[in-house]
A tleap script that builds the chain and sets N, CA, C and O, in Angstrom:
source leaprc.protein.ff14SB
mol = sequence {
  NMET SER ALA ARG ASN GLY ASP LYS SER ARG
  PHE ASN ARG GLU ARG LYS GLN LYS ILE ALA
  ARG ARG GLN ARG THR ARG GLU LEU LEU LYS
  ARG GLU ALA ALA GLU ARG LYS SER GLU ASP
  GLY SER ALA HIE ALA LYS PRO GLY PRO VAL
  SER CALA
}
set mol.1.N position { -22.415 -11.211 -57.423 }
set mol.1.CA position { -21.280 -11.197 -58.327 }
set mol.1.C position { -21.014 -9.778 -58.803 }
set mol.1.O position { -21.889 -8.914 -58.744 }
set mol.2.N position { -19.814 -9.555 -59.268 }
set mol.2.CA position { -19.448 -8.250 -59.788 }
set mol.2.C position { -19.356 -8.309 -61.308 }
set mol.2.O position { -19.494 -9.376 -61.906 }
set mol.3.N position { -19.127 -7.177 -61.914 }
set mol.3.CA position { -19.006 -7.150 -63.371 }
set mol.3.C position { -17.798 -7.962 -63.814 }
set mol.3.O position { -17.828 -8.572 -64.883 }
set mol.4.N position { -16.751 -7.981 -63.026 }
set mol.4.CA position { -15.540 -8.731 -63.370 }
set mol.4.C position { -15.822 -10.239 -63.409 }
set mol.4.O position { -15.220 -10.966 -64.199 }
set mol.5.N position { -16.726 -10.695 -62.563 }
set mol.5.CA position { -17.015 -12.119 -62.479 }
set mol.5.C position { -18.088 -12.582 -63.462 }
set mol.5.O position { -18.462 -13.754 -63.442 }
set mol.6.N position { -18.589 -11.703 -64.313 }
set mol.6.CA position { -19.452 -12.150 -65.384 }
set mol.6.C position { -20.915 -11.787 -65.256 }
set mol.6.O position { -21.704 -12.174 -66.118 }
set mol.7.N position { -21.319 -11.063 -64.223 }
set mol.7.CA position { -22.729 -10.701 -64.071 }
set mol.7.C position { -22.954 -9.324 -64.688 }
set mol.7.O position { -23.389 -8.387 -64.018 }
set mol.8.N position { -22.649 -9.227 -65.973 }
set mol.8.CA position { -22.633 -7.920 -66.626 }
set mol.8.C position { -24.025 -7.351 -66.862 }
set mol.8.O position { -24.203 -6.134 -66.813 }
set mol.9.N position { -25.008 -8.193 -67.115 }
set mol.9.CA position { -26.339 -7.662 -67.416 }
set mol.9.C position { -26.921 -6.954 -66.204 }
set mol.9.O position { -27.467 -5.858 -66.327 }
set mol.10.N position { -26.808 -7.576 -65.024 }
set mol.10.CA position { -27.324 -6.939 -63.812 }
set mol.10.C position { -26.500 -5.710 -63.464 }
set mol.10.O position { -27.053 -4.678 -63.085 }
set mol.11.N position { -25.197 -5.812 -63.590 }
set mol.11.CA position { -24.315 -4.693 -63.285 }
set mol.11.C position { -24.661 -3.485 -64.153 }
set mol.11.O position { -24.785 -2.371 -63.644 }
set mol.12.N position { -24.817 -3.702 -65.466 }
set mol.12.CA position { -25.111 -2.596 -66.375 }
set mol.12.C position { -26.502 -2.028 -66.136 }
set mol.12.O position { -26.707 -0.818 -66.233 }
set mol.13.N position { -27.467 -2.906 -65.822 }
set mol.13.CA position { -28.821 -2.421 -65.539 }
set mol.13.C position { -28.825 -1.529 -64.307 }
set mol.13.O position { -29.422 -0.453 -64.318 }
set mol.14.N position { -28.156 -1.975 -63.238 }
set mol.14.CA position { -28.104 -1.173 -62.016 }
set mol.14.C position { -27.314 0.112 -62.234 }
set mol.14.O position { -27.653 1.152 -61.668 }
set mol.15.N position { -26.259 0.049 -63.054 }
set mol.15.CA position { -25.462 1.239 -63.347 }
set mol.15.C position { -26.310 2.289 -64.061 }
set mol.15.O position { -26.254 3.472 -63.724 }
set mol.16.N position { -27.092 1.856 -65.040 }
set mol.16.CA position { -27.958 2.777 -65.766 }
set mol.16.C position { -29.028 3.355 -64.850 }
set mol.16.O position { -29.375 4.530 -64.972 }
set mol.17.N position { -29.559 2.538 -63.927 }
set mol.17.CA position { -30.557 3.033 -62.981 }
set mol.17.C position { -29.958 4.087 -62.066 }
set mol.17.O position { -30.608 5.091 -61.775 }
set mol.18.N position { -28.731 3.876 -61.606 }
set mol.18.CA position { -28.063 4.851 -60.744 }
set mol.18.C position { -27.860 6.176 -61.464 }
set mol.18.O position { -28.105 7.248 -60.909 }
set mol.19.N position { -27.402 6.081 -62.722 }
set mol.19.CA position { -27.166 7.290 -63.501 }
set mol.19.C position { -28.467 8.049 -63.710 }
set mol.19.O position { -28.498 9.270 -63.557 }
set mol.20.N position { -29.537 7.353 -64.055 }
set mol.20.CA position { -30.835 7.996 -64.275 }
set mol.20.C position { -31.362 8.616 -62.988 }
set mol.20.O position { -31.930 9.708 -63.017 }
set mol.21.N position { -31.182 7.931 -61.853 }
set mol.21.CA position { -31.635 8.458 -60.565 }
set mol.21.C position { -30.896 9.747 -60.218 }
set mol.21.O position { -31.502 10.709 -59.745 }
set mol.22.N position { -29.587 9.763 -60.454 }
set mol.22.CA position { -28.801 10.966 -60.179 }
set mol.22.C position { -29.241 12.127 -61.054 }
set mol.22.O position { -29.325 13.262 -60.585 }
set mol.23.N position { -29.526 11.849 -62.338 }
set mol.23.CA position { -29.973 12.909 -63.238 }
set mol.23.C position { -31.318 13.469 -62.794 }
set mol.23.O position { -31.512 14.685 -62.798 }
set mol.24.N position { -32.253 12.593 -62.410 }
set mol.24.CA position { -33.563 13.063 -61.945 }
set mol.24.C position { -33.419 13.914 -60.692 }
set mol.24.O position { -34.077 14.946 -60.555 }
set mol.25.N position { -32.554 13.476 -59.776 }
set mol.25.CA position { -32.353 14.216 -58.533 }
set mol.25.C position { -31.764 15.590 -58.820 }
set mol.25.O position { -32.215 16.590 -58.262 }
set mol.26.N position { -30.757 15.643 -59.688 }
set mol.26.CA position { -30.133 16.928 -60.024 }
set mol.26.C position { -31.130 17.872 -60.667 }
set mol.26.O position { -31.163 19.055 -60.328 }
set mol.27.N position { -31.956 17.368 -61.599 }
set mol.27.CA position { -32.950 18.199 -62.270 }
set mol.27.C position { -33.984 18.712 -61.274 }
set mol.27.O position { -34.388 19.873 -61.336 }
set mol.28.N position { -34.413 17.846 -60.355 }
set mol.28.CA position { -35.387 18.247 -59.353 }
set mol.28.C position { -34.817 19.350 -58.464 }
set mol.28.O position { -35.487 20.352 -58.211 }
set mol.29.N position { -33.590 19.171 -57.991 }
set mol.29.CA position { -32.964 20.179 -57.130 }
set mol.29.C position { -32.751 21.490 -57.881 }
set mol.29.O position { -32.935 22.570 -57.321 }
set mol.30.N position { -32.360 21.389 -59.154 }
set mol.30.CA position { -32.143 22.586 -59.957 }
set mol.30.C position { -33.454 23.346 -60.156 }
set mol.30.O position { -33.491 24.574 -60.074 }
set mol.31.N position { -34.542 22.590 -60.421 }
set mol.31.CA position { -35.847 23.202 -60.625 }
set mol.31.C position { -36.340 23.880 -59.346 }
set mol.31.O position { -36.862 24.994 -59.396 }
set mol.32.N position { -36.177 23.216 -58.209 }
set mol.32.CA position { -36.614 23.802 -56.943 }
set mol.32.C position { -35.790 25.026 -56.586 }
set mol.32.O position { -36.330 25.992 -56.047 }
set mol.33.N position { -34.494 25.011 -56.874 }
set mol.33.CA position { -33.644 26.165 -56.604 }
set mol.33.C position { -34.086 27.353 -57.461 }
set mol.33.O position { -34.094 28.489 -56.986 }
set mol.34.N position { -34.450 27.099 -58.708 }
set mol.34.CA position { -34.905 28.169 -59.586 }
set mol.34.C position { -36.242 28.735 -59.093 }
set mol.34.O position { -36.457 29.947 -59.137 }
set mol.35.N position { -37.143 27.856 -58.623 }
set mol.35.CA position { -38.430 28.329 -58.108 }
set mol.35.C position { -38.239 29.173 -56.853 }
set mol.35.O position { -38.877 30.213 -56.696 }
set mol.36.N position { -37.369 28.729 -55.970 }
set mol.36.CA position { -37.119 29.493 -54.742 }
set mol.36.C position { -36.476 30.828 -55.056 }
set mol.36.O position { -36.784 31.834 -54.417 }
set mol.37.N position { -35.582 30.846 -56.040 }
set mol.37.CA position { -34.916 32.084 -56.406 }
set mol.37.C position { -35.928 33.077 -56.983 }
set mol.37.O position { -35.868 34.272 -56.693 }
set mol.38.N position { -36.861 32.574 -57.804 }
set mol.38.CA position { -37.874 33.458 -58.384 }
set mol.38.C position { -38.843 33.941 -57.304 }
set mol.38.O position { -39.308 35.079 -57.359 }
set mol.39.N position { -39.153 33.085 -56.319 }
set mol.39.CA position { -40.029 33.505 -55.227 }
set mol.39.C position { -39.352 34.561 -54.361 }
set mol.39.O position { -39.993 35.535 -53.965 }
set mol.40.N position { -38.071 34.383 -54.063 }
set mol.40.CA position { -37.345 35.347 -53.251 }
set mol.40.C position { -37.245 36.690 -53.964 }
set mol.40.O position { -37.401 37.737 -53.336 }
set mol.41.N position { -36.991 36.669 -55.246 }
set mol.41.CA position { -36.879 37.903 -56.003 }
set mol.41.C position { -38.196 38.661 -56.053 }
set mol.41.O position { -38.204 39.887 -55.947 }
set mol.42.N position { -39.297 37.961 -56.212 }
set mol.42.CA position { -40.596 38.631 -56.291 }
set mol.42.C position { -41.031 39.127 -54.912 }
set mol.42.O position { -41.740 40.129 -54.821 }
set mol.43.N position { -40.626 38.454 -53.846 }
set mol.43.CA position { -41.001 38.884 -52.508 }
set mol.43.C position { -40.312 40.184 -52.132 }
set mol.43.O position { -40.893 41.015 -51.434 }
set mol.44.N position { -39.086 40.368 -52.584 }
set mol.44.CA position { -38.363 41.591 -52.275 }
set mol.44.C position { -38.817 42.747 -53.164 }
set mol.44.O position { -38.655 43.908 -52.786 }
set mol.45.N position { -39.372 42.461 -54.315 }
set mol.45.CA position { -39.765 43.506 -55.236 }
set mol.45.C position { -41.083 44.158 -54.812 }
set mol.45.O position { -41.332 45.313 -55.157 }
set mol.46.N position { -41.932 43.437 -54.068 }
set mol.46.CA position { -43.225 43.986 -53.680 }
set mol.46.C position { -43.083 44.837 -52.426 }
set mol.46.O position { -42.523 44.380 -51.429 }
set mol.47.N position { -43.578 46.054 -52.462 }
set mol.47.CA position { -43.541 46.864 -51.235 }
set mol.47.C position { -44.598 46.380 -50.239 }
set mol.47.O position { -45.716 46.037 -50.625 }
set mol.48.N position { -44.244 46.358 -49.001 }
set mol.48.CA position { -45.176 45.916 -47.971 }
set mol.48.C position { -45.991 47.081 -47.446 }
set mol.48.O position { -45.704 48.232 -47.776 }
set mol.49.N position { -47.015 46.803 -46.626 }
set mol.49.CA position { -47.828 47.880 -46.049 }
set mol.49.C position { -46.981 48.694 -45.051 }
set mol.49.O position { -46.152 48.156 -44.318 }
set mol.50.N position { -47.224 49.984 -45.060 }
set mol.50.CA position { -46.461 50.870 -44.189 }
set mol.50.C position { -47.403 51.359 -43.080 }
set mol.50.O position { -48.486 51.878 -43.351 }
set mol.51.N position { -46.967 51.184 -41.833 }
set mol.51.CA position { -47.796 51.673 -40.724 }
set mol.51.C position { -47.462 53.142 -40.474 }
set mol.51.O position { -46.291 53.523 -40.451 }
set mol.52.N position { -48.494 53.962 -40.286 }
set mol.52.CA position { -48.258 55.392 -40.123 }
set mol.52.C position { -48.463 55.869 -38.730 }
set mol.52.O position { -48.297 57.057 -38.453 }
savepdb mol mol.pdb
quit
């Protein structure tokens, strides 16, 4: 059934679960992007060994 047909409790529960899942996914991706950005920045800042 859909929300229009009266199954509002299940509809709202699933809607809240979807919203929470999307928020967790966005936070996870944002956190990983920040970690990768900090790793890339530190890798370029360190001088590597120079062969003579």
